[in-house]
C-alpha positions in Angstrom: 33.0 20.5 1.3 31.3 17.8 -0.7 27.8 16.8 0.4 26.6 13.2 0.1 23.5 11.5 -1.0 23.2 7.7 -0.6 21.2 5.5 -2.9 20.4 2.2 -1.2 17.9 0.8 -3.7 19.6 -2.2 -5.2 16.7 -4.6 -4.4 17.2 -8.2 -5.6 13.7 -7.9 -7.0 13.8 -6.4 -10.5 10.7 -4.3 -10.1 12.2 -2.5 -7.1 15.8 -2.3 -8.3 16.7 1.3 -9.3 17.8 1.5 -12.9 21.1 3.3 -13.8 19.2 6.0 -15.7 17.3 7.0 -12.5 20.6 7.3 -10.7 22.0 9.6 -13.4 18.8 11.7 -13.2 19.3 12.1 -9.5 22.9 13.1 -9.9 22.0 15.7 -12.5 19.3 17.2 -10.2 21.8 17.6 -7.4 24.3 19.5 -9.4 27.9 20.3 -8.4 29.2 19.9 -4.9 27.4 16.6 -4.3 28.7 13.0 -4.2 26.1 10.3 -5.1 27.2 7.0 -3.4 25.3 4.0 -4.7 25.2 1.0 -2.4 25.5 -2.2 -4.4 24.6 -4.6 -1.6 21.1 -6.0 -1.9 18.5 -3.9 -0.2 15.4 -5.4 1.5 12.4 -3.9 -0.2 9.7 -6.1 1.3 7.3 -4.6 3.8 8.7 -1.4 5.1 12.3 -2.2 4.4 15.0 -4.2 6.3 17.8 -3.7 8.8 20.3 -2.3 6.3 23.5 -3.9 4.9 26.9 -3.1 6.4 27.7 -1.2 3.2 24.6 1.0 3.6 25.5 1.7 7.2 29.1 2.7 6.2 27.8 4.9 3.4 25.4 6.7 5.7 28.2 8.0 7.9 28.5 11.7 7.1 25.7 11.5 4.5 23.1 14.3 4.3 20.4 12.4 2.2 19.5 8.7 2.2 17.3 7.1 -0.4 16.3 3.5 0.5 13.5 1.2 1.6 12.4 2.2 5.0 14.8 3.5 7.6 17.2 0.8 8.6 18.2 1.4 12.3 21.9 1.0 11.5 21.6 3.7 8.8 19.8 6.1 11.1 22.4 5.6 13.9 25.3 6.0 11.5 23.9 9.2 10.0 23.0 10.7 13.3 24.1 14.4 13.3 24.5 14.6 9.5 21.4 13.1 7.9 18.8 15.7 7.2 16.4 13.9 4.8 15.5 10.2 4.4 13.2 9.1 1.5 11.7 5.6 1.4 10.5 3.9 -1.7 7.7 2.3 0.3 4.3 3.7 1.1 4.2 2.2 4.6 6.6 3.6 7.3 5.4 1.9 10.4 8.6 0.1 11.2 10.8 3.1 10.5 9.2 5.8 12.7 11.1 4.8 15.9 14.4 5.1 14.1 14.0 8.8 13.3 12.0 9.8 16.4 13.7 12.6 18.3 15.9 13.6 15.5 15.8 16.5 13.0 15.6 14.1 10.1 12.7 14.7 7.6 11.1 11.5 6.4 9.3 11.3 3.1 7.5 8.2 1.6 6.2 7.0 -1.8 2.5 6.7 -1.1 1.5 8.9 -4.0 3.7 6.8 -6.4 1.9 3.6 -5.5 -1.7 5.0 -5.5 -2.6 4.5 -9.2 -1.4 0.9 -9.7 -2.8 -0.2 -6.3 -6.2 1.3 -7.3 -6.1 -0.5 -10.6 -5.3 -3.8 -8.8 -8.2 -3.2 -6.3 -10.8 -2.7 -9.1 -9.5 -5.8 -10.9 -9.8 -7.8 -7.6 -13.3 -6.6 -7.0 -14.2 -7.6 -10.6 -12.7 -11.1 -9.9 -15.4 -11.8 -7.4 -18.3 -9.5 -8.5 -18.2 -10.8 -12.0 -17.6 -14.4 -11.0 -14.2 -14.8 -12.6 -13.2 -17.0 -9.7 -16.0 -19.4 -10.4 -15.2 -19.5 -14.1 -11.6 -20.3 -13.4 -12.6 -23.2 -11.1 -14.9 -24.6 -13.7 -12.2 -24.2 -16.4 -9.7 -26.2 -14.2 -12.4 -28.9 -14.0 -12.9 -28.8 -17.8 -16.6 -28.2 -17.2 -18.8 -26.1 -19.4 -20.7 -24.4 -16.6 -23.3 -22.5 -18.6 -26.1 -24.0 -16.6 -24.5 -23.3 -13.2 -23.6 -19.7 -14.1 -27.0 -18.8 -15.4 -28.9 -20.3 -12.5 -31.4 -18.2 -10.6 -30.4 -16.1 -8.9 -27.7 -15.1 -11.3 -24.5 -14.9 -9.2 -23.0 -11.9 -11.0 -23.3 -8.3 -10.0 -22.7 -5.0 -11.9 -20.4 -2.3 -10.5 -23.2 0.3 -10.6 -25.3 -1.7 -8.1 -22.4 -2.0 -5.5 -21.6 0.2 -2.6 -17.9 0.8 -2.2 -16.6 1.6 1.3 -13.0 2.8 1.6 -11.2 2.6 5.0 -8.4 5.1 4.6 -9.4 7.8 2.1 -5.9 9.2 1.5 -3.8 9.0 -1.6 -4.3 5.3 -2.3 -7.9 5.2 -1.0 -8.8 8.3 -3.0 -7.5 6.8 -6.2 -9.7 3.7 -5.5 -12.7 5.9 -4.8 -12.3 7.8 -8.0 -12.3 4.6 -10.0 -15.3 3.3 -8.2 -17.2 6.5 -8.9 -16.3 6.4 -12.6 -17.7 2.9 -12.7 -21.0 4.0 -11.2 -20.5 2.7 -7.7 -21.8 4.5 -4.6 -18.8 5.4 -2.6 -18.3 6.4 1.1 -15.1 6.6 3.2 -13.5 6.9 6.6 -10.3 8.7 7.3 -8.4 10.2 10.3 -9.1 13.8 9.1 -12.6 13.7 7.6 -12.5 17.4 7.1 -10.2 16.8 4.1 -13.1 15.1 2.4 -12.7 12.8 -0.7 -13.1 12.9 -4.5 -16.1 14.8 -5.8 -19.1 12.5 -5.8 -18.3 10.5 -2.6 -21.5 10.0 -0.6 -20.0 10.7 2.8 -16.6 11.0 4.6 -16.4 10.5 8.3 -13.8 9.8 11.0 -12.6 6.5 12.4 -15.5 6.2 14.8 -17.8 5.8 11.7 -16.0 2.5 10.7 -18.9 0.3 11.9 -21.3 2.3 9.7 -19.0 2.1 6.8 -18.8 -1.7 7.1 -22.6 -2.0 7.3 -23.0 0.0 4.1 -20.3 -1.6 2.0 -20.9 -4.4 -0.5 -17.2 -3.9 -1.3 -15.0 -3.1 1.7 -11.5 -1.9 0.9 -8.8 -1.5 3.6 -6.3 1.2 2.5 -5.5 3.0 5.7 -1.9 3.3 6.9 -0.7 1.0 9.7 -0.7 3.1 12.9 -1.4 2.3 16.6 -4.9 3.8 15.9 -5.7 1.5 12.9 -3.9 -1.7 14.1 -6.5 -4.5 14.5 -9.4 -2.1 13.6 -11.1 -4.5 11.2 -12.2 -7.0 13.8 -14.4 -10.1 13.4 -17.3 -8.0 14.9 -16.6 -5.3 12.2 -16.6 -7.9 9.5 -19.9 -9.3 10.7 -21.4 -5.9 10.0 -20.8 -6.3 6.3 -23.7 -7.1 4.1 -24.1 -10.8 3.0 -22.0 -11.6 0.0 -19.7 -8.5 0.6 -16.2 -8.5 -0.9 -13.2 -7.6 1.3 -10.0 -6.2 -0.2 -6.8 -5.4 1.9 -4.1 -3.3 0.3 -2.8 -1.8 3.5 -1.1 -4.1 6.0 -2.1 -7.4 7.4 -2.1 -6.1 11.0 -5.3 -4.1 10.4 -7.4 -7.1 9.6 -8.5 -10.1 11.7 -7.6 -12.8 9.2 -9.0 -15.7 11.3 -12.3 -13.9 11.6 -12.4 -13.2 7.9 -11.7 -16.8 7.0 -14.3 -18.1 9.3 -16.9 -15.9 7.7 -15.8 -17.0 4.2 -16.0 -20.6 5.3 -19.6 -20.0 6.4 -20.4 -18.4 3.0 -21.3 -15.3 4.8 -19.0 -13.2 2.6 -18.5 -13.5 -1.2 -14.7 -13.3 -1.2 -11.5 -11.6 -0.1 -8.7 -10.3 -2.2 -5.6 -9.9 0.0 -2.3 -8.3 -1.1 -1.0 -8.2 2.5 -1.0 -10.6 5.4 -0.2 -10.7 9.1 2.9 -12.9 8.3 4.8 -12.5 5.1 5.7 -14.6 3.2 2.4 -16.4 3.8 3.5 -19.6 5.6 3.0 -23.1 3.9 -0.3 -24.7 5.0 -2.0 -21.3 5.7 -5.8 -21.5 5.2 -5.6 -18.7 2.6 -3.5 -20.7 0.1 -6.2 -23.1 -1.0 -9.4 -21.2 0.0 -11.8 -21.0 -2.9 -13.0 -17.6 -1.8 -9.6 -16.0 -1.3 -7.4 -14.3 -4.0 -3.8 -14.4 -2.7 -1.5 -11.7 -4.0 2.1 -11.7 -2.6 2.3 -8.0 -1.7 2.6 -7.0 -5.4 -0.4 -4.7 -5.9 1.9 -1.8 -6.5 4.1 -3.4 -9.1 4.0 -1.6 -12.4 6.3 -0.9 -15.3 5.9 2.8 -14.6 7.1 2.7 -10.9 10.5 4.1 -11.6 9.2 6.9 -13.8 7.0 8.1 -10.9 9.5 7.4 -8.2 12.3 9.2 -9.9 10.0 12.1 -10.6 9.1 12.3 -6.9 12.7 12.2 -5.8 13.8 14.8 -8.3 11.0 17.1 -7.3 11.9 16.8 -3.7 15.6 17.3 -4.4 14.7 20.6 -6.1 12.6 21.5 -3.1 15.3 20.5 -0.6 18.0 22.5 -2.3 15.6 25.5 -2.3 14.8 25.1 1.3 11.1 24.5 0.5 8.8 22.0 2.2 9.1 18.4 0.8 6.3 16.5 -0.9 5.0 13.4 0.9 6.5 14.4 4.3 5.6 11.9 6.9 3.9 13.1 10.1 5.9 11.2 12.7 3.1 11.5 15.3 0.3 10.4 13.0 2.5 7.6 11.6 2.1 8.3 7.9 
């Protein structure tokens, strides 16, 4: 009997639309006895994926493997009893967990695929504020040669080597951020759910979630890279932000639900914090008129920190590796812990 793999990765966004060469590579990895059914209907790739098109739901009936963005509830229901493995092209899986709960479906994600580009973006965002690029851009827009202002005492620019980097969520993405910080001479500490796993060599300390207040108080650059789980939702409160040193920089590459946006903006308005680089927000797309849009101390990134020309090379490599493991009956890479939520 022919087995079926469904490819539901036809995002209307070019960066996330699977190229034909990747589909061919997946077909070749499966070998004979498999049907690869590619859904042509647009797939929602924002956030943790969408509800699933009628074409995707139909394709999932009788399928064994589903490759998509998140776990659409209709797909999970249609594949009940036959689906054995679902892979999502997203790093976050929060909205998908309930759709596979209580089933025998193995869920894998793409967190490792996104780690390197998100880490690059994070360092660029830190430099934007630490090195005063935001101020230079504002003076440029005003056609003002601001040599006097930008060399005033105290000089408003800071070197990476004098900054303390705190990473909330020291997993794949957070670890890649920490490695870059260490390479630039930063003092790095981190918090993660399982502190016994440690961090990259050179990290000053790694502790559990109860050490988040300490991390905030010791972070000139505070990066939120933790997965969105019931445990982390709303963890970065106004009180937590108030623990940050004066002129600290906040970066969020996780999910907007982890951060008190109103508290953050109030502290930025009071010049208590240097700036905030946000790739994710509580509501996406960011609504018209939102305070973040025109805030001089906020860098707005429309959830694109992971975008890179190398995405499909890495994503296809991960999928093919796991196909090989799946066919051999071996444990899959990037398997999501349904209880932990990532």
